[in-house]
N, C-alpha and C positions, 0 to 999 in steps of 0.2 A: 645316439646318445643325446640326452636332453641338454639344452643350453644352460650353462651355469649362470646364476643370478649373483651379481656383486653389488657392494656398496649400500645395501638396504639395511635398515634397522627394523626388525620384526618384533612385535609384541604379541604374544600368544596367550589367550585365556579362554576358558570355556564359558565364562560369564560375560555377557555382552556389556553389562553396566561397568564392569571393571576396565573396559576398554574405552570408555567415554572420554577420558582425559587425553587420548591420542588425537582427537579431532583438532585440526589446524596445525599439527606438528608434522615435521618431516620424518614420519614413521609409518609403518604399515601395520594395521591392526588386523588380527586374524582370530575369529572366534572358533576355537578348536582345542582338542586335547593336545598338550604339549608333546607327548611322546608320539602321537599319531602324526603331528605336524613334521617332526624330525624324520620319522620313517618315510613319509611322503616326499620330503624335500632333500634327503641326504645326497641324492645323486646330482642335484642341481645347485646346491649351495657350495661355495668354495670351502675347501677343507680347513682353511684358517678362520672360518666363521666362528665367532666367540659365542658360547652358550652360557647364559646366566640362569641356572636352574632354580628359580624362585617358585617352587611348587612343593606341596607337602608329601612328596614321594621321593624315592631315590631314583632320580631321572636316568642316570647312566645305567644302572642295574635294569630298570624297566625297559629302556631302549634296547639293551643288549639281548635280553630275553626275547623280546618280540621280534628283533631283527633276525634271529637265528632259529626261531621255533619251527619254521616250516621244514628245516633240514635236520633238526635234532630233537630228541625228547628232552624236555626241560622239567626239572623238579626243583621247586624252591626248597631251601634247607634253612634251618635255624642256625645262627652263628653259634659255634660251640661255647658252652658256658665257661669252660675252663680258661678261655682267653681273658676273662675279666681280671684275673690276677696279674696279667701282663700289661694292662691298660690303665691310664689315669682314672678318669671318671666315665662311667658307662650307664646309659639309660637304654632299656630294651624297647624296641619298636614292636607294635602289634603284629608285624609280619615276620618276627624272628630276627630282625636286623638289630644292630647295635648303633646307638648314637654315642660317639666318643668325643671327649673334650679334655683339654688340659685345665679347663676352668669349670668350677661349680657355681658360677655367678654369671650374670648377664654382662657381656663385654661391651665396651663403648663402641658405637657405630663407626667411629673414625680410627679404630685401632689399626696401626700399620703392620701388625704381626712382627714386632721387634724380637730380638734375641732375649731380652728381658721383658717379662710381662708388664704392661703399663699400669696394671692394677695392683699386683702383689709384689712386683720387683723381682720375682723368681725367674731364674735363668732356665730357658728351654734347651736342654742339651741336644735334643734331637727333634726336628720338626715332626709333627704327627703323621704327615704323609709318609715319611721315612720309617717311623716306628711301626706303622701298620704294614708297610711293604716288606719289612725285614723280619716280621714275626715268624718263627717256626711253628707251623700248624700241621700236625701229623694228619696225613690223608687228604690235605687240601693244597691246591695251588692258590696263589694270591696275585691279584692285579689291582693296583691302586692308581687312580687318576688324580694328579695334583690339581687342586683348585687354586688359581692365582688371583690375587686381589686386583680388581680393575678400577675400583673407586672405593671410598670409605664405606665399609659394610657390604660391599658387592664383590662376589667372587665368581669365577667361572673357568671354563676350559674350552678347548677347540673341538670342532666337529672331528678333526683328524684323530684326536685322542679317543673319541667314542668309536670311530671306525676301527682304530687299532685294537681296542678292547674286544670288539666283535671278532676280528680276525684271530686274536690270541685264543679266545674261547673255542673257536671252530677248529683250530689246529691241535688242540689238546683237550679232548673230552675228559670228563672226570668231575671231581668235586672242586668247587671254586669259592673263594671269598672275593667279592668284588667291592671295592670301596672308592669313595672320593673324599679327599681331605685337603685342607690347607695346612698351615703350620700348627694350628691350635685346635681345630674342630674337624670332625669327619663322620661319615656313616659307612657301615660295613654290612654287607648282605651276602647270603649264601645261596648257592644253587648247584645242582648236579646236571651235567650234560652227558647224554648218552646218544650213540648213533641210532638213528631211526631205523626201524625194521623195514620200512618202505624204501 
């Protein structure tokens, strides 16, 4: 088994110029696709490694698909349209995913995710991660990873939660809705997992 790496701050980006600000800082810059990096490093990083998915894709969903695709047949699915009526504000992603939010405005970067919205004063009776996780969706299983605020405007989750998602999908093939969400914003993607004929 490979030796686990601890204590490092890694900044991953495919664009070399985007990593220039790392020079002279106590961080490790890696020019690479973020999902590919996690797939390559998952066995050597501590499971409490915190991941901040600052990428224009649904990182947890893409990681899970690629992590299990050699053992299962994976088919991306559109999130069912009928779910829109159960959700606050929804924008459709080009890949059939839903971007979901309690806000239809740009939130302040330093919002601490309070019980009452800092902009509207409206009470959030149920955090979005709970709302998504408890939705009854006929024919689908649901797995939501909670994104936790780490700094103003910065959220993430642990590597352990990504690995748990993969294990859950492997144990129960079928149709899934996979999401990541904080108290107010989230993304929901669909896929079908079938046993490989091989």
